[in-house]
N, C-alpha and C positions, 0 to 999 in steps of 0.2 A: 503493500499499499504506499509505504513512503516513496518507493520509486515512482509511483504513479504521480504522487503529489509534486515530486521534483519535475517531472516531465511537463506537468500542467503548469507549474510556475515557469518554466524555461519557455513554453510555447506562449505563455501570456507576455513575457518579456519580449519575445520575437514579434508578436503582434503589435506591442507598443512601438517597437523600433520601426516596423513596417508602416505603421500609421504615420509616425513622425516623418519618415522619408517620404511618404506619399504627399503630405501637407507641404514639405520643403519643395518637392517637384512641381507641385501646382502653383506654388508661390513664384518659383523661378520661371515657369513656363509663362506666367502672367506678365512678369517683367520683361521677358523677351519679347512676347507679343507686343507690348506698349512701346518698346524701343524699335522694333521693326515697322510698326504701323506708320512711323514717319517717312518711311521710304516709299516712293512711287516707282513703278516700272512701266515703261511704255511698251504696250503689248504688240506693237508693230515692229519693234526692234528686233534684229537677229542677233543672236548670241555667238560670239566668236570665242572657241575654247583656247585658253592660254597654252603655249607650247610646254610640253612636259619638261621638267627639270631632271636631270640624271641624279640619283641618289649617291652617285660615287664622285660627284663633281667636287674637287677640292679647291677650286677657285675662289670659293666664298670664304676661306679661312685666311 
């Protein structure tokens, strides 16, 4: 019975952590949405991909 109580307490702690993480994620996503909402994109524009950079290019150092 003691082992079941320990598991129940552990699960309750994990639920609290999960709830806290969910609240933080919701808050951060709201902040991100507010910051990104200031940008406007012309839907008629065409996107041009940037040239890929080599991961082994030592010229940046």
